[in-house]
Structure formats: structure tokens, C-alpha cells
C-alpha positions as a printed Julia matrix, in Angstrom:
330×3 Matrix{Float64}:
 289.05  30.95  104.03
 287.29  33.51  102.18
 283.92  32.9   103.85
 282.14  31.22  100.47
 279.85  28.34  101.24
 277.6   26.43   98.5
 274.02  25.3    98.97
 274.67  22.3    97.04
 277.29  20.42   95.1
 276.99  18.7    91.99
 279.19  16.18   91.26
 280.29  15.07   87.71
 279.46  11.57   88.04
 275.9   12.87   88.5
 275.54  15.38   85.88
 277.37  13.21   83.24
 274.4   10.5    83.7
 271.53  13.49   83.43
 273.32  15.02   80.6
 273.88  11.87   78.68
 270.2   11.11   78.88
 269.32  14.63   77.83
 271.55  13.76   74.76
 269.96  10.42   74.07
 266.45  12.11   74.09
 267.52  14.83   72.07
 269.07  12.7    69.46
 265.67  10.53   69.0
 263.89  13.66   68.78
 266.47  15.05   65.98
 267.96  17.75   68.15
 271.17  16.12   67.69
 272.74  13.46   65.34
 275.17  10.58   65.07
 278.28  10.33   63.26
 279.8    7.13   61.73
 282.17   6.78   64.99
 279.38   6.96   67.32
 279.88  10.58   68.56
 276.92  12.56   68.77
 276.9   16.22   67.58
 274.55  19.21   66.91
 274.56  21.59   64.28
 274.19  25.18   65.18
 275.36  26.84   61.75
 272.21  28.26   61.34
 272.47  30.33   64.72
 275.74  31.64   63.55
 277.49  28.77   65.56
 279.5   25.99   64.55
 278.87  22.0    65.05
 279.14  20.98   68.71
 280.46  17.79   69.9
 277.86  16.76   72.81
 279.03  12.93   73.59
 282.27  11.13   72.38
 281.7    7.97   70.2
 282.72   5.64   73.33
 279.75   7.26   75.57
 281.83   9.22   77.6
 281.21  13.06   78.39
 282.56  16.2    77.58
 281.95  19.53   79.15
 278.94  20.19   77.37
 277.45  16.97   78.42
 277.83  17.89   82.06
 276.8   21.31   81.69
 273.72  20.23   80.4
 273.06  17.85   83.22
 273.8   20.34   85.84
 271.39  22.93   84.33
 268.6   20.34   84.13
 269.35  19.06   87.62
 269.25  23.01   89.16
 266.02  23.72   87.81
 264.71  20.51   89.07
 265.87  20.77   92.44
 264.98  24.57   92.57
 261.68  24.9    90.75
 261.37  28.56   91.85
 264.54  29.45   90.19
 264.1   32.64   88.07
 267.46  31.97   86.2
 271.0   31.06   86.35
 273.95  33.16   86.39
 277.17  31.68   85.45
 280.1   33.54   86.65
 282.61  32.3    84.35
 285.84  33.42   82.69
 285.39  35.42   79.33
 287.43  32.53   77.81
 284.0   30.69   77.86
 282.12  33.26   76.11
 281.48  30.71   73.29
 280.85  27.84   75.33
 277.78  29.29   77.01
 276.32  30.89   73.79
 276.24  27.03   72.71
 275.3   25.75   76.16
 272.07  28.06   76.06
 271.19  27.72   72.73
 270.87  23.88   72.95
 269.11  23.97   76.32
 266.56  26.07   74.32
 266.43  23.32   71.14
 265.78  20.83   73.93
 262.5   22.62   74.93
 263.46  24.12   78.4
 261.69  27.59   78.47
 263.95  28.55   81.54
 266.95  28.49   79.23
 265.88  31.92   78.41
 266.67  33.13   81.54
 270.46  31.59   81.86
 273.0   34.22   81.67
 276.69  34.18   81.52
 278.32  36.88   83.76
 281.42  36.71   81.23
 283.88  37.66   83.82
 287.36  39.49   83.21
 290.35  37.64   83.95
 292.71  38.37   86.87
 296.39  39.17   86.19
 298.9   39.18   88.82
 302.26  41.2    89.1
 305.46  39.12   88.84
 308.4   39.75   91.2
 310.04  42.8    88.81
 306.45  44.29   88.87
 305.41  43.04   85.36
 301.76  42.19   84.97
 300.91  38.95   83.31
 298.44  36.09   83.0
 298.86  33.16   85.38
 299.83  30.06   83.12
 300.03  26.78   84.73
 302.13  24.99   82.1
 305.09  27.99   82.85
 304.71  27.89   86.57
 303.49  31.31   86.7
 300.24  30.28   88.79
 299.85  31.5    92.05
 298.51  29.19   94.75
 295.28  30.82   96.35
 296.34  29.63   99.97
 299.53  31.32   99.76
 298.27  34.58   98.42
 295.75  34.69  101.24
 298.47  34.3   103.79
 301.0   36.83  102.37
 298.28  39.48  102.39
 297.12  38.52  105.77
 300.5   39.03  106.78
 300.72  42.15  105.37
 297.72  43.7   106.95
 299.45  42.06  110.42
 302.27  44.31  109.6
 300.52  47.39  108.92
 298.31  47.14  111.77
 301.23  46.6   114.17
 303.14  49.48  112.9
 299.93  51.95  113.24
 299.47  50.86  116.72
 295.71  51.3   117.88
 295.27  47.82  119.46
 295.07  48.55  122.97
 293.05  46.29  125.0
 292.96  43.41  122.54
 294.13  39.86  123.25
 296.32  37.86  120.9
 293.46  35.77  119.65
 291.43  39.55  118.95
 294.42  40.58  117.42
 294.94  37.39  114.96
 291.1   38.1   113.77
 291.35  41.28  112.9
 294.53  40.86  110.86
 292.65  37.97  109.12
 289.5   40.32  108.79
 291.79  43.56  107.44
 293.3   41.24  105.08
 290.54  39.03  103.48
 288.6   42.71  103.17
 291.49  43.76  101.31
 291.5   41.0    98.93
 287.74  40.76   98.44
 287.27  44.44   97.97
 290.27  44.77   95.18
 288.47  42.03   93.23
 284.87  43.35   93.5
 285.55  47.13   93.11
 286.27  46.37   89.32
 283.47  45.61   86.82
 283.28  41.96   86.56
 283.57  42.33   82.91
 286.65  43.88   82.85
 290.04  42.31   83.08
 292.6   43.72   85.87
 295.79  43.28   87.92
 295.85  42.4    91.33
 298.48  43.78   93.56
 298.75  42.53   96.9
 300.69  45.51   98.58
 297.98  48.04   97.34
 295.23  45.8    98.38
 295.92  46.35  102.32
 296.88  50.05  101.95
 294.76  52.43  104.21
 295.15  55.09  101.49
 292.8   54.98   98.35
 289.92  52.73   97.15
 290.64  49.71   99.34
 288.94  47.58  101.55
 290.94  48.44  104.87
 290.28  52.49  104.12
 286.53  51.48  104.38
 287.18  49.28  107.26
 289.11  51.92  109.24
 286.54  54.68  108.57
 284.0   52.28  110.29
 286.26  51.97  113.41
 286.62  55.72  113.43
 282.87  55.98  113.37
 282.72  53.25  116.26
 284.99  55.35  118.47
 283.14  58.42  117.93
 279.6   57.13  118.78
 281.41  55.04  121.91
 282.71  58.56  122.97
 279.67  60.37  122.16
 277.24  58.34  124.62
 273.6   58.58  123.99
 272.18  60.44  121.7
 269.37  62.82  122.09
 266.69  63.69  119.74
 267.01  67.09  117.49
 266.03  69.72  119.64
 265.33  72.12  116.34
 266.1   72.35  112.82
 269.57  73.71  111.99
 271.45  74.85  109.16
 273.55  72.2   107.35
 276.95  72.32  106.74
 277.96  71.49  102.94
 279.97  68.35  104.0
 276.62  67.28  105.97
 274.45  68.06  103.25
 276.64  66.09  100.74
 276.35  63.22  103.18
 272.5   62.93  103.34
 272.28  63.49   99.77
 274.38  60.3    99.56
 272.55  58.43  102.25
 269.43  58.94  100.03
 271.06  57.22   97.11
 272.0   53.88   98.82
 268.6   51.69   98.09
 269.2   53.01   94.31
 272.76  51.94   94.18
 271.23  48.65   95.7
 268.8   48.08   93.19
 271.33  48.86   90.17
 274.01  46.56   91.32
 271.44  43.8    91.62
 270.23  44.32   87.93
 273.62  45.14   86.53
 274.88  41.97   88.36
 277.94  44.2    89.42
 279.11  44.24   93.28
 281.27  47.11   91.86
 278.74  49.63   92.06
 278.23  48.8    95.81
 281.72  48.95   96.4
 282.65  52.1    94.79
 279.5   54.13   95.94
 280.54  53.01   99.56
 283.89  54.09   98.89
 282.88  57.67   97.83
 280.41  57.73  100.89
 283.31  56.92  103.24
 285.9   59.64  101.26
 282.91  62.13  101.6
 282.39  61.13  105.5
 286.44  61.63  106.1
 286.15  65.17  104.48
 283.07  65.66  106.86
 284.98  64.55  109.75
 288.04  67.31  108.83
 285.25  70.04  108.21
 283.44  70.32  111.06
 283.94  69.15  115.14
 281.37  66.44  116.11
 281.92  66.18  120.02
 283.66  69.73  120.68
 280.79  71.38  119.11
 279.18  73.89  121.48
 275.61  73.54  120.08
 274.22  70.08  121.4
 271.28  69.98  118.53
 274.46  69.88  115.88
 276.25  67.39  118.0
 273.21  65.34  118.1
 272.81  65.8   114.43
 276.34  64.7   113.64
 276.14  61.79  115.58
 273.1   60.78  113.94
 274.85  61.16  110.57
 277.8   59.1   111.85
 275.65  56.31  113.05
 273.39  55.99  109.63
 276.88  56.03  107.66
 278.49  52.96  109.83
 275.14  51.23  109.33
 275.3   51.89  105.5
 278.92  50.61  105.68
 278.36  47.28  107.54
 275.31  46.69  105.25
 276.94  47.29  101.78
 280.44  45.27  103.31
 278.32  42.49  104.03
 276.91  42.35  100.64
 280.29  41.92   99.23
 281.45  39.29  101.97
 283.38  41.61  104.03
 283.32  42.14  107.77
 284.66  45.82  109.46
 286.15  45.98  112.9
 285.13  48.14  115.56
 288.49  49.06  116.3
 291.52  49.27  114.07
């Protein structure tokens, strides 16, 4: 429902067998050692870590056995991999330190390129407005499908209250509600630095005001409407003085490739999300400051339509990188 898919699925029944063979190999080479009960361990005290169980005495796997096997299979299946990024909650920090250390001791050079993106936990507000961690034992876990359905419904109610849905069929309207709801959910999660803890607010996620996905989606729809009304854009006839808001937008446009590069290097989609929000906020200031279609100077009309077109393209590219669709009408 969130538009996520996988190139390949690794089943525990397979990764366990591969992991077990790695443990047996490491046992024969002295990387691991066996205790009296037949369980297999590794001593990582010299690395500032503890002893770690890698195989139970009855030969059954633990999480570490499977993760060793999965890493090995991935690099075997994709030999051109430059590394693996594990996006997993920060409660598993220690586990991944141990995993990468063991892989290095087993002689895998590529283990140097394995990285744990220690993800901050997502908390939810309860009915009293209090923020707390979800706990399955206490029955406070929120079903993902229920949460997504709730957000799409909120998007539907908000869209119907605003109107602007003329000419859309029922199917098109339902698709729009889904687009806004999923855009709100994904953006709310991705605008926060992945390493930080956050509190998710369903109401706020689909709000048209503030740093939200629907705010950006709405601006894209506004630009699409302006470009449609503006018709065919001509070339700039001559240079012209720039309004302060135009100058600021052009400077932000130039920054776009650098933001994408920095986001990739930092493994932080939040950089893209917040750049796009700042760009959209600046575009709306520009929209309020100058006239686009009613401007008497045709050269300025063309310039402002060109700027609007580029901003619309950047919004589409940025949101696509975040897995978010943007509408032409909203």
C-alpha cells in the first residue's frame, strides 16, 4: 500500500543454512569456539564487546546466525555491491557492531562497507494526547493498515471540505485521497532525521499548513494550474530586473543537485524533504509578491512561468525520491 517493493526476498530457512555453514567454517579456523553444551560462541572482549552466541547447542540458529548468512548471500548474489546499509531501530546498535566485527574476522573485506543506519523510534500519541512507545505486550501497538486507512480518510474529509474537485470522477477522487494520505504519512516520517526519535501525529500529517506532504502537493497542483492557464511559454525577450523573491528562488534552484548529493552521502531523506518544503514556502511567498499571468510585461510573464515550471519539476523529482506522488489538481 505504501508502494514499497523488494528486489529479492531472503527466507530464514535459507539464510540459517548458510549462516550455519559459516559458523562451522569459523569454528574450524579458530574464529569461534564450542562450549561443553555444544553451543558455539565468539569472544569479542578484545574489541570492547562481549562473548556472543552464534549457534545453540542443539544446532538451531539465533538471529546472529541468520544475519551472517544473509549478508554472505547478498554479496554472493550481487557481487557489484559497494556495501549494505541496514535500516534498523537503534535498539539493535550492539547487535550490528557484533555482526560487522564477526564478518571481518571471517575474512570478508566487504564488511568494512556494512553500515547500520541506527533508526530513531517512532512514537504515537494516544487518545489523551500523550506520546508513548508502542508495546505489543501492553496492547498499545497500532496496526499499520488501520493507521493508513485512518490517514486516507482524514485526507478525504479535508479534500471534500476544501472543494476544488470539479471534473474528477469518483475513482479519480479516491485515488487523490490515497495520494494525499500516503504523501502525508511518508513525508511526516521522512522529514525527520532518521537517527532521531519522533512522535507521529496523524492529524498534522495531512494538514495543508506547515511542513507537511500535502502542503507541498497542494503547491504542485497550484503550479500545474498556473502553467495550464499560462499556455505556451515564449522565450525570454531580453534581460529584466529580478524581483527579490525571484532571485531567492533561482538561488534555491541552483542548490538542488547539491542537496541530493548531500542526502545520499548522509543517508538522510530528511535533507531532501526539508529543502523541498523551504523551496515551496519560498515559491508561495513569490506567488503572493508578484503577479504572474496578469503582469503587463510579457517578458516577465515568460520568466515567471519558466521559474514556476522548474519549481514544479523539482517538486516532482524530490517527492519521487521520497516515494511520494504529486497531483495536478487538489
